[in-house]
N, C-alpha and C positions, 0 to 999 in steps of 0.2 A: 509520655504524652506527646512530646514533640515528634518522635518517630512515627507515632500512630497517625498524626496529621499528614506527615510526609507520605506515608504508605497509602492513605486514602486518596490524597491528591494524585499520587503516582498511578493508582488503579484507575481513577476517573480519566486522567489524561491518556494513559496507555490504552484503555479500552475504547475511548472515543477516537483516538488516532488510528487504532487498528480497524475499527468499523468504517471510518471515513476512507481509509486507504483501500480497503477491500471493495467498497461501493464504487469509488472512483475508478479503480482498475477494471471493474466489471463493465461500467458504462463506457469507458474508453475502448475496451476491447470490442464491445458490440458496435460502437461507432466506427472503429477501424474496419471491422468486418463488413459493415454496410457500405462504407465509402470506397473500399478497395476491392471488394469481392462481389457482393450481391448486386449493388447498383450498376457497376460497369458491365457485369455479366448480363443483366436484364436490358440495359440500354443498347449496348454495342455488340453483345455476343462474344466479346473477348475480354480477357483480363489485361489491364494496363500494368506495366512493370512499375515498381516503386522507384522514385528518384532518390538521390543520396540524402536529400533533406528529410525525406520520410523515414529512412533507415536511421538517420542521426536522431530524429525526434523520438522514435520508438526506443532506441537504446537509452537515451537520456531519461525518458519517462519511466522505463522499467528500472533503471538504476536508482532513481529517486523513490519509486514505489517500494523497492526492496529495502532501501535505507530506512524508510518510514516504518515498514513492517518490523525491521530489526530493532528500531528505537522503541516501538510500542512493546515488542517482546521483552526488551530489557526493563522497561518501566513496570510491566506486569510481573516479571520475575522478581523485581525488587519488592513490589507490593505484596506478593503472596509467599515470600520466602519465610522459612522458619528461623527464629532467632536461635542460632547455635551457641552463642556465648552466654553463659550464665554468670550474672554478677551477684555478688553476695551483699 
């Protein structure tokens, strides 16, 4: 009974974490595209190069996003694994 509660909690947390991470990554990617590609191209006709702060932020953002996806994967894997040990 105790492991069943843990698995249900793991499935809920893992699923919501995965969904939130995917949605946030999508909106951040669209925002980055608009800020650094679409809007400068429309306003000035040229693309502005990224500063080192932008590259650092992107790297840190995607490292955190990948870590959250991995954590949600592990939670979902725990929630939906089959019990291989049979107790008598």
